[in-house]
N, CA, C and O of each residue as an XYZ file, in Angstrom:
744
protein
N       3.028     -5.379     -7.736
C       2.681     -6.869     -7.910
C       1.546     -7.098     -8.469
O       0.530     -6.471     -8.170
N       1.589     -7.979     -9.303
C       0.358     -8.576    -10.284
C      -0.384     -9.593     -9.279
O       0.206    -10.637     -9.003
N      -1.673     -9.333     -8.710
C      -2.524    -10.058     -7.925
C      -2.741    -11.393     -8.342
O      -2.985    -12.247     -7.490
N      -2.678    -11.715     -9.683
C      -2.831    -12.778    -10.243
C      -1.577    -13.988    -10.144
O      -1.652    -15.201    -10.338
N      -0.433    -13.142     -9.769
C       0.675    -13.997     -9.455
C       1.088    -14.218     -8.215
O       2.039    -14.948     -7.936
N       0.374    -13.579     -7.378
C       0.597    -13.636     -5.848
C      -0.237    -14.572     -5.198
O      -1.311    -14.961     -5.657
N       0.315    -14.970     -4.009
C      -0.593    -15.908     -3.171
C      -1.277    -15.088     -2.060
O      -0.649    -14.112     -1.652
N      -2.410    -15.338     -1.548
C      -2.979    -14.587     -0.526
C      -2.804    -15.757      0.697
O      -2.047    -16.727      0.689
N      -3.741    -15.342      1.726
C      -3.560    -16.182      3.183
C      -3.800    -17.593      2.714
O      -3.152    -18.438      3.332
N      -4.466    -17.962      1.907
C      -5.062    -19.336      1.640
C      -5.242    -19.785      0.199
O      -6.178    -20.418     -0.288
N      -3.901    -19.219     -0.498
C      -4.007    -19.849     -1.904
C      -3.929    -18.444     -2.807
O      -3.713    -17.316     -2.364
N      -4.162    -18.822     -4.177
C      -4.224    -17.533     -5.347
C      -5.215    -16.681     -4.806
O      -5.996    -16.922     -3.885
N      -5.088    -15.615     -5.514
C      -6.227    -14.400     -5.460
C      -7.424    -14.581     -6.069
O      -7.405    -14.941     -7.246
N      -8.541    -14.396     -5.482
C      -9.576    -14.341     -6.323
C      -9.749    -13.016     -6.918
O      -9.741    -12.011     -6.208
N      -9.911    -12.963     -8.242
C      -9.948    -11.505     -9.017
C     -11.367    -11.287     -9.419
O     -12.004    -12.088    -10.104
N     -11.807    -10.211     -8.977
C     -13.261     -9.733     -9.444
C     -13.000     -8.471    -10.507
O     -12.314     -7.455    -10.395
N     -13.663     -8.865    -11.355
C     -13.496     -7.461    -12.567
C     -14.822     -6.450    -12.354
O     -15.772     -6.536    -11.576
N     -14.516     -5.565    -13.264
C     -15.753     -4.648    -13.208
C     -17.121     -5.130    -13.727
O     -18.158     -4.893    -13.107
N     -17.087     -5.859    -14.962
C     -18.425     -6.614    -15.195
C     -19.084     -7.580    -14.324
O     -20.301     -7.636    -14.147
N     -18.051     -8.472    -13.694
C     -18.632     -9.387    -12.772
C     -19.078     -8.517    -11.409
O     -19.987     -8.966    -10.710
N     -18.455     -7.335    -11.072
C     -18.846     -6.734    -10.093
C     -20.269     -6.181    -10.273
O     -21.089     -6.242     -9.357
N     -20.541     -5.650    -11.447
C     -21.776     -4.951    -11.769
C     -22.824     -6.262    -11.536
O     -23.805     -5.923    -10.874
N     -22.826     -7.482    -11.881
C     -23.707     -8.586    -11.575
C     -23.767     -8.709    -10.305
O     -24.911     -8.751     -9.854
N     -22.801     -8.791     -9.464
C     -22.460     -8.902     -8.025
C     -23.601     -8.062     -7.305
O     -24.516     -8.550     -6.642
N     -23.391     -6.748     -7.545
C     -24.213     -5.513     -7.092
C     -25.771     -5.864     -7.307
O     -26.590     -5.854     -6.388
N     -26.085     -6.196     -8.734
C     -27.285     -6.315     -8.936
C     -27.925     -7.735     -8.308
O     -29.110     -7.755     -7.976
N     -27.251     -8.674     -8.193
C     -27.568     -9.940     -7.336
C     -27.901     -9.783     -5.731
O     -28.737    -10.369     -5.045
N     -26.758     -8.589     -5.327
C     -27.112     -8.573     -3.973
C     -28.526     -7.597     -3.775
O     -29.342     -7.856     -2.890
N     -28.662     -6.667     -4.538
C     -29.782     -5.864     -4.496
C     -31.177     -6.795     -4.628
O     -32.163     -6.530     -3.941
N     -31.157     -7.834     -5.516
C     -32.164     -8.752     -5.664
C     -32.531     -9.461     -4.398
O     -33.691     -9.666     -4.039
N     -31.301     -9.869     -3.660
C     -31.505    -10.555     -2.571
C     -32.038     -9.681     -1.401
O     -32.806    -10.177     -0.577
N     -31.640     -8.392     -1.322
C     -32.478     -7.528     -0.252
C     -33.757     -7.546     -0.610
O     -34.555     -7.922      0.249
N     -34.227     -7.185     -1.833
C     -35.510     -7.090     -2.313
C     -36.306     -8.264     -2.048
O     -37.425     -8.019     -1.598
N     -36.022     -9.426     -2.207
C     -36.585    -10.674     -1.929
C     -36.838    -11.002     -0.587
O     -37.777    -11.684     -0.177
N     -35.880    -10.439      0.123
C     -36.210    -10.623      1.735
C     -37.294     -9.664      2.240
O     -37.703     -9.761      3.396
N     -37.753     -8.764      1.413
C     -38.933     -8.050      2.039
C     -38.747     -6.697      2.718
O     -39.591     -5.844      2.988
N     -37.237     -6.717      2.956
C     -36.528     -5.530      3.565
C     -35.837     -4.487      2.621
O     -34.897     -4.701      1.855
N     -36.541     -3.253      2.854
C     -35.653     -2.289      1.984
C     -35.195     -1.048      2.935
O     -35.947     -0.368      3.632
N     -34.056     -0.939      2.825
C     -33.452      0.254      3.631
C     -33.715      1.379      3.231
O     -33.776      1.661      2.034
N     -33.973      2.453      4.473
C     -34.101      3.789      4.252
C     -32.854      4.633      3.967
O     -32.924      5.772      3.507
N     -31.672      3.985      4.279
C     -30.440      4.488      4.287
C     -29.274      3.393      3.842
O     -29.412      2.215      4.175
N     -28.255      3.776      3.166
C     -27.218      2.820      2.940
C     -26.232      3.272      3.464
O     -26.033      4.442      3.134
N     -25.285      2.731      4.361
C     -23.975      3.311      4.809
C     -22.949      2.545      4.380
O     -23.038      1.324      4.512
N     -21.957      3.051      3.872
C     -20.625      2.579      3.325
C     -19.529      2.436      4.344
O     -19.200      3.327      5.127
N     -18.983      1.221      4.269
C     -17.799      1.226      5.324
C     -16.458      1.667      4.452
O     -15.961      0.875      3.651
N     -15.995      2.787      4.638
C     -14.969      3.211      3.690
C     -13.525      2.822      4.130
O     -13.084      2.952      5.272
N     -12.879      2.342      3.090
C     -12.851      2.709      1.769
C     -13.332      1.569      0.728
O     -13.724      1.840     -0.407
N     -13.268      0.485      1.164
C     -13.559     -0.702      0.582
C     -15.101     -1.005      0.248
O     -15.509     -1.626     -0.733
N     -15.733     -0.534      1.092
C     -17.394     -0.592      0.987
C     -17.863      0.539      0.242
O     -19.074      0.519      0.024
N     -17.152      1.636     -0.259
C     -17.670      2.709     -1.148
C     -18.414      2.612     -2.463
O     -19.487      3.152     -2.733
N     -17.614      1.778     -3.297
C     -18.055      1.437     -4.401
C     -19.272      0.681     -4.411
O     -20.293      1.107     -4.951
N     -19.189     -0.547     -3.769
C     -20.346     -1.539     -3.411
C     -21.630     -0.768     -2.902
O     -22.711     -0.904     -3.475
N     -21.439      0.159     -1.650
C     -22.376      0.643     -1.208
C     -23.072      1.845     -2.233
O     -24.282      2.059     -2.164
N     -22.308      2.509     -3.064
C     -23.094      3.323     -4.193
C     -23.857      2.322     -4.984
O     -25.084      2.402     -4.929
N     -23.299      1.359     -5.736
C     -23.802      0.351     -6.478
C     -25.253     -0.155     -5.868
O     -26.299     -0.120     -6.517
N     -25.152     -0.573     -4.675
C     -26.317     -1.131     -4.239
C     -27.369     -0.107     -3.912
O     -28.518     -0.503     -4.108
N     -27.237      1.129     -3.455
C     -27.903      2.219     -3.196
C     -28.708      2.729     -4.676
O     -29.868      3.133     -4.759
N     -27.905      2.603     -5.572
C     -28.552      2.853     -6.936
C     -29.461      1.886     -7.296
O     -30.613      2.205     -7.590
N     -29.057      0.657     -7.310
C     -30.082     -0.735     -7.565
C     -31.093     -0.833     -6.858
O     -32.128     -1.307     -7.327
N     -31.012     -0.425     -5.645
C     -32.246     -0.190     -4.576
C     -32.990      0.946     -4.585
O     -33.925      1.197     -3.824
N     -32.520      1.700     -5.549
C     -33.427      3.208     -5.623
C     -33.093      4.029     -4.276
O     -33.747      5.061     -4.124
N     -32.247      3.729     -3.382
C     -31.990      4.378     -2.167
C     -31.459      5.570     -2.225
O     -30.314      5.410     -2.646
N     -31.681      6.789     -2.014
C     -31.035      7.924     -2.150
C     -30.270      8.387     -0.786
O     -29.242      9.026     -1.014
N     -30.503      8.234      0.245
C     -29.917      8.411      1.478
C     -28.746      7.462      1.637
O     -28.876      6.244      1.523
N     -27.475      8.129      1.933
C     -26.169      7.350      2.259
C     -25.505      8.015      3.038
O     -25.612      9.237      3.148
N     -24.684      7.262      3.721
C     -23.780      7.943      4.738
C     -22.367      7.046      4.765
O     -22.384      6.068      4.018
N     -21.340      7.232      5.418
C     -20.155      6.759      5.282
C     -19.667      6.734      6.772
O     -19.816      7.664      7.565
N     -18.969      5.349      7.076
C     -18.106      5.336      8.164
C     -16.859      4.821      7.950
O     -16.669      3.716      7.443
N     -15.735      5.798      8.425
C     -14.299      5.463      7.824
C     -13.609      4.471      8.718
O     -13.554      4.838      9.892
N     -13.024      3.203      8.428
C     -12.607      2.416      9.243
C     -11.363      2.083      8.650
O     -11.247      1.891      7.439
N     -10.227      1.991      9.638
C      -8.919      1.484      9.077
C      -8.576      0.101      9.751
O      -8.615      0.001     10.977
N      -8.276     -0.850      9.033
C      -7.797     -2.209      9.917
C      -6.792     -2.741      8.860
O      -5.626     -2.900      9.221
N      -7.126     -3.008      7.670
C      -5.931     -3.582      6.942
C      -4.895     -2.686      6.565
O      -5.207     -1.544      6.228
N      -3.762     -3.027      6.574
C      -2.644     -2.201      6.185
C      -1.814     -2.787      5.000
O      -0.873     -2.142      4.536
N      -2.200     -4.134      4.466
C      -1.682     -4.483      3.491
C      -2.189     -6.079      3.333
O      -3.120     -6.422      4.062
N      -1.735     -6.860      2.604
C      -2.334     -8.249      2.305
C      -2.162     -8.968      3.447
O      -1.027     -9.257      3.825
N      -3.222     -9.324      4.101
C      -3.283    -10.032      5.253
C      -2.587     -9.474      6.530
O      -2.290    -10.165      7.505
N      -2.343     -8.017      6.393
C      -1.799     -7.540      7.429
C      -2.612     -6.438      8.033
O      -2.993     -5.570      7.248
N      -2.977     -6.311      9.419
C      -4.069     -5.648      9.930
C      -3.350     -4.857     10.975
O      -2.195     -5.155     11.278
N      -3.984     -3.858     11.542
C      -3.811     -3.049     12.822
C      -4.217     -4.084     14.012
O      -4.875     -5.069     13.680
N      -3.859     -3.915     15.385
C      -4.462     -4.857     16.464
C      -6.047     -4.783     16.359
O      -6.634     -5.865     16.369
N      -6.726     -3.735     16.269
C      -8.111     -3.637     16.141
C      -8.414     -2.487     15.114
O      -7.618     -1.598     14.807
N      -9.797     -2.657     14.593
C     -10.376     -1.661     13.585
C     -10.597     -0.290     14.441
O     -11.166     -0.190     15.528
N     -10.015      0.703     13.684
C     -10.250      2.103     14.242
C     -11.131      2.985     13.464
O     -10.918      3.068     12.255
N     -12.113      3.670     14.001
C     -12.828      4.677     13.292
C     -11.826      5.592     13.181
O     -10.976      5.840     14.037
N     -11.972      6.193     11.878
C     -11.458      7.532     11.347
C     -12.236      8.611     11.164
O     -13.344      8.452     10.652
N     -11.777      9.946     11.564
C     -12.777     10.982     11.196
C     -12.730     11.339      9.741
O     -11.788     11.082      8.992
N     -13.853     11.962      9.410
C     -15.026     12.644     10.256
C     -15.998     11.379     10.415
O     -16.191     10.481      9.595
N     -16.473     11.521     11.493
C     -17.610     10.710     11.822
C     -19.079     11.119     11.305
O     -19.510     12.270     11.230
N     -19.742      9.959     10.972
C     -21.159     10.400     10.358
C     -22.139     10.616     11.435
O     -22.215      9.934     12.457
N     -22.778     11.479     11.167
C     -23.793     11.792     12.217
C     -24.866     10.768     12.304
O     -25.552     10.617     11.293
N     -25.145      9.976     13.444
C     -25.862      8.867     13.348
C     -27.321      9.364     14.259
O     -28.170      8.518     14.539
N     -27.472     10.734     14.643
C     -28.609     11.183     15.120
C     -29.833     10.921     14.575
O     -30.824     11.036     15.296
N     -29.991     10.467     13.011
C     -31.304     10.324     12.381
C     -31.342      8.851     12.222
O     -32.325      8.424     11.616
N     -30.456      7.972     12.650
C     -30.777      6.556     12.614
C     -31.850      5.822     13.499
O     -32.327      4.746     13.139
N     -32.165      6.363     14.519
C     -33.159      5.641     15.356
C     -34.450      5.563     14.607
O     -34.947      6.554     14.071
N     -35.013      4.315     14.574
C     -36.101      3.885     13.774
C     -36.075      3.526     12.325
O     -37.036      3.050     11.721
N     -34.912      3.789     11.816
C     -34.636      3.853     10.334
C     -34.117      2.093     10.055
O     -33.555      1.409     10.911
N     -34.455      1.659      8.738
C     -33.779      0.699      8.298
C     -32.449      1.057      7.515
O     -32.425      1.784      6.522
N     -31.326      0.437      8.103
C     -30.046      0.812      7.615
C     -29.236     -0.434      6.775
O     -29.052     -1.516      7.333
N     -28.883     -0.242      5.714
C     -28.037     -1.405      5.203
C     -26.652     -0.836      5.300
O     -26.419      0.201      4.679
N     -25.900     -1.286      5.866
C     -24.380     -1.323      5.921
C     -23.661     -2.348      4.819
O     -23.859     -3.558      4.714
N     -22.879     -1.615      4.128
C     -22.342     -2.521      3.125
C     -20.634     -2.232      3.107
O     -20.155     -1.113      3.293
N     -19.859     -3.417      2.857
C     -18.615     -3.466      2.670
C     -18.154     -4.371      1.562
O     -18.955     -5.075      0.946
N     -16.789     -4.352      1.292
C     -16.674     -5.129     -0.016
C     -16.257     -6.660      0.300
O     -16.193     -7.542     -0.556
N     -15.946     -6.846      1.865
C     -15.592     -8.253      2.367
C     -15.637     -8.354      3.901
O     -14.996     -7.592      4.625
N     -16.412     -9.315      4.344
C     -16.234     -9.755      5.814
C     -15.036    -10.893      5.862
O     -15.303    -12.087      5.720
N     -13.857    -10.471      6.050
C     -12.624    -11.087      6.045
C     -12.606    -11.756      7.432
O     -13.139    -12.857      7.576
N     -12.027    -11.143      8.422
C     -12.272    -11.494      9.841
C     -13.320    -10.946     10.315
O     -13.544    -11.157     11.507
N     -14.158    -10.189      9.638
C     -15.462     -9.742     10.149
C     -15.483     -8.730     11.352
O     -16.511     -8.382     11.933
N     -14.152     -8.284     11.664
C     -14.240     -7.435     12.962
C     -14.414     -5.719     12.677
O     -14.538     -4.912     13.598
N     -14.395     -5.348     11.224
C     -14.605     -4.218     10.937
C     -16.035     -4.154     10.755
O     -16.581     -3.193     11.299
N     -16.757     -4.946     10.124
C     -18.261     -5.093      9.976
C     -18.878     -5.257     11.235
O     -19.937     -4.655     11.415
N     -18.413     -5.963     12.144
C     -19.029     -6.094     13.668
C     -18.770     -4.902     14.196
O     -19.680     -4.374     14.834
N     -17.719     -4.329     14.085
C     -17.661     -2.823     14.863
C     -18.759     -1.918     14.196
O     -19.501     -1.336     14.988
N     -18.926     -1.757     13.138
C     -19.611     -0.772     12.414
C     -21.165     -1.168     12.608
O     -21.988     -0.257     12.691
N     -21.588     -2.560     12.683
C     -22.672     -2.945     12.929
C     -23.090     -2.760     14.281
O     -24.296     -2.528     14.361
N     -22.433     -2.790     15.453
C     -22.461     -2.640     16.680
C     -22.581     -1.077     16.997
O     -23.248     -0.634     17.932
N     -21.941     -0.398     16.211
C     -21.905      1.251     16.521
C     -23.445      1.610     15.809
O     -24.229      2.340     16.415
N     -23.736      1.115     14.679
C     -25.121      1.572     14.085
C     -26.303      1.030     15.024
O     -27.152      1.821     15.435
N     -26.341     -0.156     15.314
C     -27.356     -0.894     16.198
C     -27.470     -0.157     17.779
O     -28.521     -0.203     18.418
N     -26.471      0.388     18.193
C     -26.389      0.913     19.525
C     -26.979      2.560     19.310
O     -26.936      3.275     20.311
N     -27.423      3.043     18.260
C     -27.707      4.439     18.186
C     -29.109      4.621     18.671
O     -29.612      5.734     18.516
N     -29.755      3.739     19.197
C     -31.381      4.123     19.706
C     -31.356      5.088     20.484
O     -30.450      5.098     21.318
N     -32.243      6.099     20.466
C     -32.145      7.178     21.332
C     -33.430      6.914     22.487
O     -34.493      6.437     22.091
N     -33.275      7.181     23.577
C     -34.337      7.028     24.533
C     -35.475      8.068     24.468
O     -35.276      9.278     24.362
N     -36.644      7.502     24.539
C     -37.790      8.230     24.330
C     -38.084      8.980     23.000
O     -39.009      9.782     22.871
N     -37.229      8.647     22.055
C     -37.582      9.252     20.645
C     -38.693      8.263     20.016
O     -38.867      7.065     20.238
N     -39.498      9.280     19.028
C     -40.313      8.319     18.147
C     -41.511      7.441     18.791
O     -42.093      7.805     19.813
N     -41.786      6.395     18.181
C     -42.890      5.680     18.766
C     -42.761      4.885     19.952
O     -43.764      4.424     20.497
N     -41.561      4.680     20.410
C     -41.249      4.047     21.723
C     -41.926      4.788     23.080
O     -42.111      5.997     23.219
N     -42.165      3.977     23.805
C     -42.739      4.495     25.248
C     -41.660      5.417     25.817
O     -40.496      5.048     25.661
N     -41.903      6.618     26.484
C     -41.104      7.344     27.092
C     -39.826      6.715     27.918
O     -40.025      6.030     28.921
N     -38.498      6.994     27.428
C     -37.451      6.350     28.143
C     -37.042      5.177     27.512
O     -36.100      4.557     28.006
N     -37.675      4.702     26.347
C     -37.491      3.448     25.887
C     -36.774      3.647     24.427
O     -37.244      4.354     23.535
N     -35.685      2.980     24.347
C     -34.775      3.347     23.050
C     -35.600      2.977     21.761
O     -36.394      2.036     21.771
N     -35.401      3.682     20.759
C     -35.852      3.464     19.487
C     -34.784      2.626     18.708
O     -33.677      3.131     18.520
N     -35.037      1.488     18.290
C     -33.902      0.431     17.684
C     -33.606      1.078     16.239
O     -34.456      1.673     15.577
N     -32.237      0.864     15.843
C     -31.894      0.992     14.386
C     -32.118     -0.545     13.889
O     -31.730     -1.515     14.540
N     -32.823     -0.629     12.596
C     -33.283     -1.864     11.966
C     -31.980     -2.085     11.002
O     -32.099     -1.905      9.790
N     -30.889     -2.431     11.506
C     -29.546     -2.573     10.880
C     -29.223     -4.001     10.164
O     -29.126     -5.031     10.831
N     -29.090     -3.977      8.968
C     -28.732     -5.271      8.186
C     -27.236     -4.911      7.450
O     -26.859     -3.753      7.274
N     -26.478     -6.076      7.065
C     -25.185     -6.063      6.447
C     -25.252     -6.636      5.185
O     -26.000     -7.600      5.023
N     -24.537     -6.163      4.186
C     -24.267     -6.676      3.064
C     -22.822     -6.533      2.401
O     -22.297     -5.420      2.365
N     -22.153     -7.697      1.855
C     -20.983     -7.724      1.424
C     -20.591     -8.281      0.173
O     -21.138     -9.347     -0.111
N     -19.887     -7.880     -0.530
C     -19.495     -8.909     -2.018
C     -19.100    -10.183     -1.533
O     -19.626    -11.210     -1.962
N     -18.116    -10.191     -0.578
C     -17.669    -11.391     -0.310
C     -17.570    -11.592      1.106
O     -17.398    -10.674      1.908
N     -17.693    -12.948      1.440
C     -17.639    -13.321      3.130
C     -16.759    -14.387      3.064
O     -16.720    -15.140      2.091
N     -15.863    -14.528      4.293
C     -14.913    -15.634      4.583
C     -15.458    -16.387      5.699
O     -16.011    -15.808      6.634
N     -15.330    -17.635      5.650
C     -15.772    -18.710      6.788
C     -15.005    -18.182      8.291
O     -15.365    -18.578      9.400
N     -14.055    -17.358      8.083
C     -13.444    -17.167      9.572
C     -13.913    -15.788     10.047
O     -13.257    -15.308     10.971
N     -14.869    -15.119      9.602
C     -15.440    -14.159      9.693
C     -16.137    -14.165     11.047
O     -16.758    -15.183     11.355
N     -16.097    -13.097     11.917
C     -16.868    -13.468     13.442
C     -18.136    -12.906     13.351
O     -18.737    -12.762     14.416
N     -18.776    -12.494     12.142
C     -20.153    -12.086     11.877
C     -20.588    -12.502     10.466
O     -19.883    -12.309      9.476
N     -21.712    -13.045     10.440
C     -22.088    -13.588      9.215
C     -23.181    -12.274      8.879
O     -24.066    -11.848      9.621
N     -22.828    -11.830      7.606
C     -23.547    -10.772      6.850
C     -24.817    -11.230      6.439
O     -24.974    -12.383      6.036
N     -25.775    -10.372      6.515
C     -27.238    -10.521      5.934
C     -27.496    -11.130      4.610
O     -28.287    -11.995      4.232
N     -26.546    -10.381      3.992
C     -26.614    -10.372      2.471
C     -25.050    -10.610      1.854
O     -24.137     -9.813      2.074
N     -24.898    -11.868      1.027
C     -23.587    -12.086      0.632
C     -23.637    -12.519     -0.794
O     -24.550    -13.246     -1.185
N     -22.730    -12.119     -1.553
C     -22.827    -12.352     -3.010
C     -21.980    -13.749     -3.056
O     -22.585    -14.703     -3.545
N     -20.908    -13.929     -2.690
C     -20.045    -15.027     -2.643
C     -18.962    -15.301     -1.625
O     -18.202    -14.442     -1.178
N     -18.967    -16.730     -1.267
C     -18.058    -16.976     -0.202
C     -16.807    -17.428     -0.901
O     -16.802    -18.106     -1.929
N     -15.481    -16.886     -0.098
C     -14.149    -17.533     -0.469
C     -13.493    -17.327      0.590
O     -13.854    -16.564      1.486
N     -12.185    -18.172      0.579
C     -11.250    -18.046      1.613
C      -9.927    -17.477      1.053
O      -8.886    -17.343      1.696
N     -10.140    -17.149     -0.304
C      -8.833    -16.522     -0.597
C      -8.925    -15.014     -0.642
O     -10.004    -14.473     -0.398
N      -7.842    -14.303     -0.943
C      -7.392    -12.897     -0.789
C      -8.106    -12.475     -2.084
O      -7.869    -13.150     -3.085
N      -8.906    -11.495     -2.176
C      -9.601    -10.931     -3.087
C      -9.137     -9.713     -3.876
O      -8.905     -8.694     -3.226
N      -8.975     -9.694     -5.178
C      -8.472     -8.555     -5.728
C      -9.596     -7.644     -6.400
O     -10.181     -8.041     -7.407
N      -9.833     -6.619     -5.914
C     -11.218     -5.805     -6.211
C     -10.837     -4.853     -7.345
O      -9.720     -4.343     -7.265
N     -11.579     -4.556     -8.349
C     -11.299     -3.652     -9.588
C     -10.835     -2.218     -8.930
O      -9.977     -1.492     -9.433
N     -11.436     -1.981     -7.910
C     -11.287     -0.413     -7.588
C      -9.933     -0.246     -6.605
O      -9.515      0.857     -6.254
N      -9.355     -1.442     -6.243
C      -8.021     -1.422     -5.323
C      -6.932     -2.461     -5.862
O      -6.027     -2.818     -5.107
N      -7.026     -2.962     -7.220
C      -6.137     -3.555     -7.823
C      -4.885     -3.051     -8.151
O      -3.843     -3.701     -8.062
N      -4.997     -1.587     -8.631
C      -3.860     -0.921     -8.876
C      -3.207     -0.186     -7.623
O      -3.901      0.075     -6.640
N      -1.824      0.148     -7.684
C      -1.241      0.908     -6.486
C      -1.812      2.493     -6.645
O      -2.338      2.926     -7.670
N      -1.620      3.156     -5.567
C      -2.152      4.598     -5.816
C      -1.130      5.316     -6.888
O       0.036      4.924     -6.928
N      -1.553      6.308     -7.702
C      -0.986      6.863     -8.622
C       0.239      7.596     -8.282
O       1.172      7.883     -9.033
N       0.088      7.862     -6.996
C       1.467      8.516     -6.460
C       2.792      7.509     -6.469
O       3.939      7.930     -6.616
N       2.500      6.340     -6.317
C       3.503      5.385     -6.437
C       4.260      5.316     -7.746
O       5.428      4.952     -7.883
N       3.490      5.684     -8.610
C       3.856      5.439    -10.091
C       5.023      6.503    -10.288
O       5.827      6.355    -11.208
N       5.096      7.482     -9.488
C       6.111      8.590     -9.581
C       7.050      8.619     -8.341
O       7.566      9.703     -8.068
N       7.283      7.703     -7.681
C       8.391      7.342     -6.737
C       7.609      7.898     -5.245
O       8.263      8.058     -4.214
N       6.465      8.096     -5.306
C       5.753      8.604     -4.018
C       5.713     10.120     -3.844
O       5.324     10.643     -2.800
N       6.128     10.797     -4.903
C       6.329     12.240     -4.885
C       5.036     13.024     -5.371
O       4.922     14.249     -5.318
N       4.149     12.206     -5.816
C       3.073     12.796     -6.507
C       3.193     13.611     -7.449
O       2.173     14.168     -7.856
N       4.428     13.893     -8.031
C       4.426     14.522     -9.363
C       4.389     13.881    -10.696
O       4.393     14.574    -11.714
């Protein structure tokens, strides 16, 4: 199906092309820098957040990256009942005391981003680092998305654009190559 001809949950698709995505990533990075907060680590919410997270990490000069794999959307406006973490899980032991930027492509319902933010922020370790013995060291986590929707249960810290339309991203606009061959992969 051609996204330009389809209807999303609230009207025609919003189509993001590669050149415009490059501008979006730079604008998001500038917003982070203007805020005076610079991450020690960028965490991508896979799969949709992989490309935006890589672009932001490069634009911010942040070399440390991690990935959390979450499945929620199964199709256009179709979801599982709840977001599900998929293996392999990221080692979060180095997060306490760090500034972590969590990046996804869109905060649609916001449930995936909310799950990941709670997981990251809850990684404080008792008695580690500069805190008093037994006190948890918090993770200073913020979030960035290319798009956010009004219905999202979480308001990301950094947003390039707001929309209520279904978004066609350049990295996911085409079906998997295996579907070109009847699903055989040959």
